[in-house]
N, C-alpha and C positions, 0 to 999 in steps of 0.2 A: 599421650594422650594430656595429660595430665599439664604434662609441661608445656605442652601449645598452648592449652586453655590460660595458664599463669602467663604466658609469652604476653597473649594478646588483652589480660587484662591491664598489665601491666602498660601495654603501652597504649591502650586507651583512655587509659587514669592521666597517662602522661599529657595523649590527647584535650583530656576535660580541663589540667590547671594549666595548662598552655591557654587555652579558649578563655580561661576565666584571669587570668593575670595578664593579657594582652598589652590590656589600656596600662597595668601601672608598669611595665616593663618600658612602653612607649614615652609615655612620663620622665620614668628613670634615664632610660636615653638622652631626652631631650634636656633635661637637666643637668646629668654630665657632660654632655656638649656645650653645655651653655658658660658664659664666665660668670652666670649668676647663678649660687647653689641654691636650694634649699637644705636648710640646715637638716640632718637628724637628729640631732640633741634640742628641738626647738625649745622657747620658752614655756614651761608649764600652762600658761594661761591658753597657749597657742596650738590650733593645729595644725599651722604650717608657720614656720620664720623664713625670710628670703633675707638674706645679708649681702648685703652689698656699700662699696662706699664711693664707686663712680657711675653705675647704673641705677635707675627706678623701675619702677610697677606701673608697668602699662595696659591698662584696663582695656576692653573693646570699645571704639571706635564707630558713632555712627550718627545718623540725621535723627532730627525728632520723628519721623514719618516711620523712620526703622525700627525708632526706638518703640515707638506704640504700637507696630504690628506684631513687635514679639509676646508670643500666648501664653496667659496665664504666666506671667512673670513671678517669681518669689519675693516674697518680704524679707527688703535688705539687698534685692539685686543692683548693683551699679554700672554703671556707662557713662565713659564721655560723651556729652553731647556735641556733637560740632558743628551742629546749626548754631545755638546758642554760646559756644565755648565755656562750657561749665560743667561739671561730675554731677551726675542726676542716682537718685537711689530712688527704689519701689519701697513705700511705706506700709504695704499690704492694700490700699486703696487709689493712690494714687502717686505719679512722679512726681519730686520734688528736684531742687538743685540745691549741692552742699555750698551754705556762704559761713564765712567765719559770725560766729554771733556774741562777737563785744558789743557789752550794751552798756549804758550808762543811765543811773536814777534819777530822774529832775524832782525839782522841789515838788512838784504837782502830786507826784507819789508815781508817776509811769514811768515803767520801763522802754526805754527805745533803744533800737540799734544807734553803734556809736558812729558810723557811715553813714555815708548815701549807699544807696542798690548799687551796685556796680564798682565804687570804688575801692582800691587797692590798700588803703591805708586811711587810720584818722586824719585828720585834717590840721596840718602843722602853722598852717593862716589861713585868711576868708579865699585868698586866690592861689592855693596848693592844688595844680591841675592831676596831681593823684589822685585828691579827695572827692573831685568831681561826679564821677560815677555813670552812671547811666541817663537819659534821658526818656521818659517812657509815654507814650500817649494815655490819654486817661482810658481805665476800661480795659488797657493789654496787660496780657503774662509776659513773660521774656520767652519773648519765641523770635529774639534775634533784632525787631525791628528799634530799641532802647539800643545799641551800642551808635556811638556819635558819627558812624561810618558806613552803617547800612545803608544799601540801596533805597530810594523813594520809588513809588511807583502813585499813579495817579487816582481820586477816591472820590465820593467814597466807595467803601466795598462791601459786600454782604458778608457777616460774621463767617468766618473759618475760608474765607478768601483770601484774608490778608497777608499769608505766607509770612516770611521775614522781614518784607520791606515798611519803612517807613510810608505811610499813607498820608500823602498831600491832598488837603481837603480847604472849604471854607469853614464849616465849621467843626463837624464831627466828622471821625475818618469813617463810621458805619454809615451802612445806606439806611438800617432798619435800628435808630439810636433805642439804647436798652441801658436803662438805667441802674440796674442789678450787678453789673458785673464786678465790680468794688464793694457796693450793699452795704455801705455806711459803718455802722460799728459791730457788725457781724463780715467776718472773712468772705470774700466772695470767690465764687468758682475762676474765676481771671486773676484775682489777686497776686501781684507775682513779690510776694515777703514770702520768707520761709516758716517753714511750720512753727507755729507759735506767736507769728508775729502776724499785723495787716496793714494796710494804707490807714491812716489816723482819718478822724474825722474834723471838718474847721473847727469845730470845738475844740479839740486835743490841741491841734496846730495853736488856737488865737491862747492859749490858757499859757504856752509856753511864750509866746511873745511877750504877754505881760508881764514876764520876768524878767526881760531882756533889760539892762545893764543902759541900753539905750534904742530908741526906736529906729533902730537903722541895721544896715550889715556890719556894724563894728559890734553891734550889740547881740546880731543874731551868731554871732562867730566868740565872742564873750561868753555866750551861753554853755550851759553843759552838754548841750548839742553839737557846740563847736557846726556850726551850717556854714555854706561856701557860698561864692556867687560863681555859681556852676553853670551860668547862661542858659540859654533855652534853644528849642531847636523851632524853625520857622514851619509854620501848618501851610503854607504855601508852595516855597522854595524847597523847605529841607533843610537849610543853609542854618550852622550853628550861630548865634548872635550872645553879645552881651555876658559873655565868658571874663568875668574878674571887674565884674561891675556888678550886674547885680542877680540873685539868685531866687527862684520860682521853686515852692515843692507843691505836689497836688494834694487834696485833701481825697477823700474818699466821698465827701458830700456833694449832693447833686443840685444844680440848679437852674430850673427848665432848660433849657436845650443845652446849659453848659455846666460847668464843675467848677467848684469853689478853690480855690488856690492860697499859697503864702508868698505874697513877694514880700523881698527888702530891698534895697538900694543904699545910695550914700546918704540919704535925707530920710528917709524914711519905713516904716514897714505896714503891711495891714493885710487882711486876708479878702481876695480882691475876687471875681469871676470871668473866666476866660473857654475858650475854644476849648473842646475835647481833641483835636487835631494838633494839637500844640503839644511841642515835647519839653517835660518838666522835671525835676529830679524827684525824687522819691525817698523820702526816709521813715521806716517801719516803727510800729510802737508794738507791744505784748500784746494780745489780747485780753 
């Protein structure tokens, strides 16, 4: 009888151990069957180290809507956003996109990102297409509309219904204008700049202009910001125009039903006023 009880105890113990370690064994089998191996002797600072010279690590891929449907995301959680083609991480309060934070310090004492939002590199010339970056409608976040090839939809539209389309409209892409979306010197909830940065004010852009060696596109590129003639996106047709000729950068400053922008071309540069439905470049300033 005692022998039988001992045997049953051992069997039950094996079952318990097996159930507790099922996930571990499945993970081990997956790693053993993969050409990318998790190292048993990981770096002392790492809980897990994956070593490969031929393949990368692929995070979960999902749309913005799918990301936002995640219940109680953990601080530090990250995914690849297929709506915006960017890595996103959760900072404990909101989702942010991961951006290269190369910065430059201006003689004005302000710290700026060294390239336009969406640019793949710091400009090598005023007409360097890899430094042009995205074109944003005023007051919009990085929702996909800023890509130069994004689809268009007729507007104006209600906030929240714009999707990832570039909204064509006569003045404002919003049917109910909202002056607080970029919120001046305070980072607004729809500000597309990375954490610690925001869309600059009209004054901050003009202070940089006053330092240019010449008041035109050549001076804009010669400045520490290396601003480019990235062109604009037309508010009516959605077509890209003025690439390689003119530069237009949004400020966060509103002006009645419009918003202030910084323009430069071959012969001059100035702060102007423009329709919010137009697509302009964005260069971020440190908060």
